C-alpha positions in Angstrom: 69.7 37.8 56.4 70.3 35.9 59.4 73.7 37.3 59.6 72.0 40.5 59.9 69.8 39.4 62.5 73.0 38.3 64.6 74.7 41.5 64.5 71.9 43.3 65.5 71.0 41.2 68.7 74.4 41.0 69.0 74.9 44.9 69.3 71.9 45.4 71.4 73.1 42.6 73.8 76.4 45.2 74.0 74.5 48.3 74.6 72.1 46.6 77.4 75.5 44.9 78.9 76.9 48.7 79.1 74.0 50.0 80.5 74.0 47.5 82.9 77.5 48.5 83.9 77.2 51.9 84.1 73.7 52.0 86.4 76.0 49.6 88.6 79.3 51.8 88.8 77.5 54.6 89.2 76.7 53.1 92.6 79.9 53.1 93.8 81.5 56.2 92.2 81.8 58.9 94.7 79.6 61.8 94.6 82.7 64.4 94.0 85.0 63.4 91.5 87.7 65.7 92.2 89.7 64.2 95.7 89.3 65.1 98.8 92.8 64.5 100.2 95.4 67.0 101.0 97.7 67.7 98.2 98.5 70.5 95.5 97.9 71.5 92.0 99.6 73.7 89.4 98.2 77.0 91.0 97.6 76.3 94.6 100.4 75.7 96.6 100.4 75.0 100.3 102.7 76.3 103.1 104.7 73.7 105.1 103.3 75.2 109.0 99.6 74.4 107.3 100.8 70.8 106.7 102.4 70.7 110.1 99.6 71.8 111.6 97.1 69.5 110.1 99.1 66.4 110.6 99.6 67.4 114.5 95.6 67.8 114.9 94.1 65.5 112.6 94.1 62.3 115.2 92.0 64.5 118.0 89.7 66.2 115.1 86.2 66.6 116.9 83.3 67.1 113.7 80.8 68.5 117.2 83.4 71.7 118.2 82.3 74.8 118.3 77.9 73.7 118.6 78.2 75.5 122.6 79.5 78.8 120.6 76.8 78.7 118.3 74.3 79.0 121.0 75.5 81.8 123.1 75.3 85.3 122.6 78.3 87.4 122.0 78.1 90.3 124.4 80.0 93.2 124.5 81.2 95.9 127.2 82.1 99.4 126.8 84.8 100.5 124.8 85.4 104.7 125.0 81.7 105.4 126.2 80.7 103.1 123.2 78.9 99.7 123.0 77.4 97.8 120.3 74.4 95.7 120.8 75.2 92.0 121.5 75.2 89.3 118.2 74.6 85.8 118.0 77.1 83.4 116.2 75.1 83.6 112.7 75.2 87.3 112.5 78.7 88.4 113.9 80.8 91.4 113.0 82.5 92.2 116.0 82.4 95.8 115.1 83.1 96.4 118.6 86.6 95.4 118.4 87.6 97.3 115.7 86.9 100.7 117.6 90.0 101.9 117.7 90.5 101.5 114.2 87.0 103.7 113.6 88.1 106.5 116.2 91.1 107.0 113.8 88.9 107.1 110.8 86.7 109.7 112.6 89.3 112.1 113.3 91.0 111.6 110.3 87.2 112.6 108.5 86.1 115.5 111.5 89.6 117.1 112.4 91.5 116.5 109.0 94.6 115.0 111.2 96.9 112.5 111.5 96.8 109.3 108.9 95.3 105.6 108.8 97.1 102.9 107.6 96.0 99.1 107.0 98.2 96.2 106.3 95.9 93.6 104.5 97.3 90.2 104.4 96.3 87.8 101.9 96.7 84.6 99.5 96.4 84.3 95.8 93.4 86.1 96.1 95.0 89.1 96.6 98.0 88.3 93.9 98.5 91.3 91.9 96.8 93.7 94.3 93.6 92.4 93.3 91.0 93.1 95.8 93.0 95.4 97.7 94.0 97.8 95.1 90.0 98.9 94.5 90.1 98.6 98.9 92.4 100.9 98.5 91.1 103.7 96.2 87.6 103.4 97.9 89.2 104.0 101.2 91.8 106.9 99.4 88.7 108.5 97.7 86.8 109.4 100.6 89.5 110.0 103.3 92.6 111.3 101.4 95.2 110.0 100.8 97.9 108.9 97.5 100.5 106.0 97.2 100.1 102.1 97.1 102.1 101.6 100.2 104.9 99.3 101.2 106.4 97.1 98.0 108.6 94.4 98.2 112.1 93.7 96.8 110.8 91.2 94.4 106.9 89.6 94.1 106.1 86.8 91.9 102.9 88.5 91.1 105.1 91.9 89.8 104.0 91.3 85.9 100.2 91.3 86.7 100.4 94.4 89.0 98.8 97.3 87.7 98.7 99.7 90.3 102.6 100.2 90.4 105.0 98.8 87.6 107.7 96.6 89.3 110.9 95.0 88.1 114.0 93.8 89.5 116.8 92.1 89.0 117.2 88.0 89.2 120.0 87.4 91.2 118.6 88.9 94.7 118.4 85.8 97.4 115.2 85.6 98.6 113.6 83.8 102.2 109.8 83.6 102.6 107.8 82.7 106.0 105.9 80.3 103.8 108.5 77.9 103.5 111.3 79.0 105.4 111.3 77.7 109.1 115.3 79.6 110.1 115.7 82.4 108.1 119.1 84.0 108.3 117.6 87.1 109.7 114.0 87.5 111.0 111.1 88.0 108.1 110.0 91.5 107.4 106.3 92.8 107.7 105.8 91.5 104.3 106.6 88.2 105.3 110.0 88.0 102.8 113.7 89.1 103.9 116.2 89.9 100.7 119.7 89.6 100.8 121.9 91.4 97.4 124.7 88.7 98.0 126.0 88.2 94.4 129.0 90.0 95.0 129.6 89.9 91.2 126.9 91.4 89.7 124.2 94.5 90.9 121.0 93.8 92.5 118.3 96.7 91.7 114.8 97.0 91.6 112.6 99.3 90.1 109.5 100.9 89.9 106.7 103.0 88.1 103.9 105.1 89.4 100.9 104.2 86.9 98.2 106.0 86.1 95.7 105.4 89.0 93.9 108.0 90.6 95.6 107.9 93.7 99.0 106.3 92.7 99.9 108.4 89.5 103.2 109.2 91.6 105.5 108.1 93.8 105.5 109.6 97.0 108.0 109.6 99.8 110.2 106.6 98.6 111.9 105.0 101.8 113.9 102.1 101.7 113.3 99.6 104.8 116.7 97.4 105.8 117.9 95.7 109.1 120.8 95.2 110.9 124.0 93.9 109.9 127.8 94.1 110.5 128.2 94.8 107.0 128.9 98.9 107.3 130.0 99.6 103.3 126.6 99.2 101.7 125.7 101.4 99.2 122.7 102.5 97.3 122.6 104.4 94.3 119.6 105.2 92.5 118.5 107.6 89.6 116.0 110.3 90.2 115.2 111.9 86.3 118.9 112.7 85.0 120.5 112.5 88.8 122.3 109.7 90.3 122.4 110.3 93.7 124.6 107.5 96.2 123.8 107.2 99.9 125.6 104.9 102.3 123.6 102.3 104.4 123.7 102.1 108.4 122.5 99.3 109.6 122.5 100.2 112.7 119.5 99.1 114.2 116.8 96.2 114.0 115.0 98.7 111.3 116.2 101.0 109.5 114.9 103.7 106.9 116.3 105.8 103.9 114.3 108.0 102.5 115.3 108.7 98.8 113.7 112.1 98.1 111.0 113.5 99.7 109.3 114.8 96.6 106.9 112.9 94.2 108.3 111.0 91.7 107.3 109.0 88.7 109.9 106.5 88.7 113.3 105.3 90.5 115.8 102.8 89.7 118.2 101.7 93.0 121.1 99.5 92.6 122.7 97.5 96.0 126.7 97.7 96.0 128.7 96.0 98.4 125.3 95.3 100.6 125.4 91.4 101.1 124.6 90.1 104.4 122.2 93.1 105.2 118.5 92.1 105.4 116.5 94.1 102.6 113.0 94.1 103.1 111.5 96.5 100.8 109.9 100.0 99.3 107.3 102.4 100.9 105.7 105.1 98.9 103.0 107.1 100.5 102.2 110.9 100.8 101.3 110.4 104.7 98.0 111.8 104.8 94.8 109.8 104.6 94.2 106.3 104.1 97.3 103.7 103.2 96.3 99.9 102.6 99.9 97.5 102.2 98.8 94.6 100.2 101.2 92.0 101.8 99.8 88.6 99.2 101.4 85.6 99.0 99.8 82.4 97.0 99.7 79.2 98.7 99.8 81.0 102.5 97.2 79.6 105.1 97.8 83.0 107.5 99.8 80.2 110.2 103.2 81.4 108.9 102.7 84.9 110.3 102.7 83.2 113.7 106.8 83.1 113.0 106.6 86.7 113.1 110.1 88.3 115.4 107.8 90.4 118.2 111.1 93.0 118.4 111.2 93.6 114.3 107.6 94.0 114.3 107.2 96.5 116.6 110.0 98.6 115.3 108.0 98.0 112.0 105.0 99.2 114.0 106.8 102.3 115.1 107.7 103.2 111.6 104.5 102.6 109.6 101.6 102.6 112.5 99.0 100.3 111.6 95.6 101.2 112.6 94.1 98.0 111.5 95.2 94.6 110.0 93.2 92.3 107.8 93.4 88.4 107.6 92.1 87.1 104.2 92.6 83.3 104.1 91.0 80.0 103.1 91.8 79.3 99.5 94.6 76.7 100.5 93.2 75.3 103.3 89.9 74.2 101.8 92.3 71.8 99.6 92.5 69.8 103.1 89.1 68.1 102.4 88.0 68.4 106.1 85.1 69.0 107.2 86.5 69.7 111.0 88.9 72.7 111.3 89.6 72.8 114.7 93.2 72.3 113.8 93.0 75.8 111.7 91.0 77.3 114.7 93.4 76.1 117.3 96.6 77.4 114.7 94.9 80.8 113.9 94.4 81.5 117.4 98.0 81.6 118.2 98.8 83.4 114.6 96.0 86.1 115.6 97.7 86.3 119.6 101.1 86.3 117.8 99.8 89.5 116.0 98.7 90.9 119.4 102.3 90.6 120.5 103.6 91.9 117.6 101.2 95.3 117.4 99.7 96.0 120.5 96.1 97.9 120.2 95.8 97.3 116.4 92.4 95.9 115.3 92.0 92.9 113.5 89.8 92.3 111.0 89.6 88.1 110.0 87.7 87.6 106.2 86.3 84.4 105.3 86.6 82.3 102.6 85.1 82.9 99.7 82.6 80.6 98.1 84.8 77.6 95.7 82.9 75.2 93.5 83.6 71.4 93.4 82.1 69.1 90.8 79.6 67.0 92.5 77.6 64.2 90.0 78.7 66.2 86.8 77.8 69.7 88.6 79.4 72.5 90.0 78.4 73.1 93.7 79.7 74.8 96.7 82.3 72.4 97.8 81.3 70.9 101.0 84.4 72.3 103.0 83.0 76.0 102.5 80.9 76.7 105.1 83.1 74.2 107.8 86.0 76.4 107.0 84.1 79.7 107.2 82.7 78.9 110.7 85.8 77.9 112.5 87.1 81.5 111.2 84.6 82.9 112.7 85.2 80.6 116.0 88.9 82.4 115.7 88.0 85.7 115.2 85.5 85.9 118.1 87.8 84.4 120.6 90.9 86.7 119.3 88.6 89.7 119.8 88.7 90.6 116.1 86.2 91.6 113.3 84.4 89.1 111.0 83.3 89.5 107.2 81.5 86.6 105.9 82.6 86.8 102.4 81.2 83.6 101.7 77.4 85.3 102.6 78.2 88.3 100.9 79.2 86.8 97.6 75.0 85.1 97.7 75.8 81.8 99.6 75.3 78.6 98.3 76.4 77.9 94.6 77.3 81.9 94.0 81.3 80.8 92.7 79.4 79.3 90.2 77.3 81.9 89.4 80.2 84.5 89.7 82.4 82.3 87.3 79.2 82.2 84.5 77.6 85.3 84.5 78.3 87.1 81.2 80.5 89.0 81.3 82.2 86.7 84.4 83.3 87.6 87.7 85.6 84.5 88.3 87.8 82.1 86.7 87.1 78.9 85.4 88.6 77.3 88.2 85.7 78.2 90.2 88.0 79.6 93.2 89.7 83.2 92.1 87.9 86.5 90.9 88.9 88.0 87.9 89.4 91.7 88.0 85.8 92.2 87.4 85.0 89.6 90.5 87.6 91.5 92.9 86.5 95.2 92.2 83.0 93.6 93.4 84.3 91.8 96.3 86.7 95.1 97.6 83.2 97.0 97.4 81.2 94.7 99.5 84.1 94.7 102.1 84.6 98.4 101.6 81.0 98.5 102.6 80.4 95.7 105.1 83.5 98.1 106.9 81.7 101.7 106.3 78.5 100.6 107.8 80.4 99.8 110.9 82.1 102.9 111.1 78.8 105.0 110.7 77.0 103.3 113.3 80.3 103.6 115.1 79.3 107.2 114.5 76.1 107.2 115.7 76.9 105.3 119.3 79.7 108.0 119.8 77.2 110.7 119.5 75.2 109.4 121.9 77.9 109.3 124.8 80.9 111.2 124.7 84.2 109.2 124.1 86.1 109.1 127.3 89.7 111.0 126.8 91.3 108.1 129.7 93.1 105.0 129.0 90.6 103.1 127.0 88.9 99.9 128.8 89.3 96.7 126.9 86.4 95.2 125.4 85.3 91.8 125.9 82.9 89.2 125.2 81.4 85.9 126.8 84.3 84.1 125.0 87.9 84.4 126.0 90.6 83.4 124.4 91.4 80.2 124.9 94.7 79.9 126.7 94.8 75.7 126.4 95.2 76.4 122.7 98.5 78.4 123.0 
């Protein structure tokens, strides 16, 4: 009996001491279970230029940056006879800076003339053509157009892409602006450059159209490649039962080779004796309506775009004629665990200014980071870095005279990623960061809705005052580009 009492008191004492220890330990544990420090995970990569930008600016961070901007109205000045109402920092969308793009849509809709092209740059959020494929479909349903647009020679997300079947040989030499600062030849508009340098084995790439509403054929397949002293390269490809051989003529900074002007279902291209010739990718479109190119890259912060070669990009612009450039980043930047993104603001301001050099007169649209959930006190909540980062993205959008979509607020704001991931059926993955195919489709719909609202407002304002046919007046705002950030 005494032994039982002894065991009882010992057990009680152990439980009591454990409870006291747990309560004491809880007071010193961090509220956020996961580390705030910069780092990588299995599925999230960090580009080298992001690391450099953070290290260069981390000692001069100022948590109060942007306060003056938030308190000042954003006033617009007439562009082609149209002036959008002034905005505040909180409700900023910047439709005024999308007027050239809206006008191209208007001409396409009313006169059925010309075409419109969008370059959509993103990170893992648009991997496998997620979001972009549904946005492309929405535009093509309203304005016409067929085709998946520009596709790289190789892609890490080819197996998961449903808008086109994409296969390639494993012996391509690839360099990416994500991790190579000094490439053998300038990066293409897709941020990559490829070489068929394996002289022992043939490099090849194969595309096959899928059953999508506007992607059931490959229209006007066209190869894009750069300059080289090698004049002996040959492209052989199969269309149906026919095998065709064409010589590569890499005489210009950017060259194109049209495989056929017909619509086909599939094509396989082999590269012979093409070593040292920079190859960029293939384009598929019918030349009508709206086309949207997806330039996704896992781990990209957007900063590497600042390394684009101006001469080559202007050559791409001459061939592809972009009307809108979309920058959709943030997923990888959130890993830095800081609430001061002045360093990112500066870096992306330089990036957008480089795009202005590369693609003169093209409208630019910034899409903010989506919501992301992290674990705080054993509960999944909006990461504390989401709002500061989205505000930083809004600041550089204003400073660079770009349009802006706040994806975080469109999703529902605080706690929205948790709701999306836990819905039935879910709209996001259990990493509480990335959308699944249902969520991606919903996001594309929200983006298209905001762009369409701006376009409809433009048409209304346009009717009130005839558009000036002379040289367009540049729009302006109370914020000018900060030259000291160059």
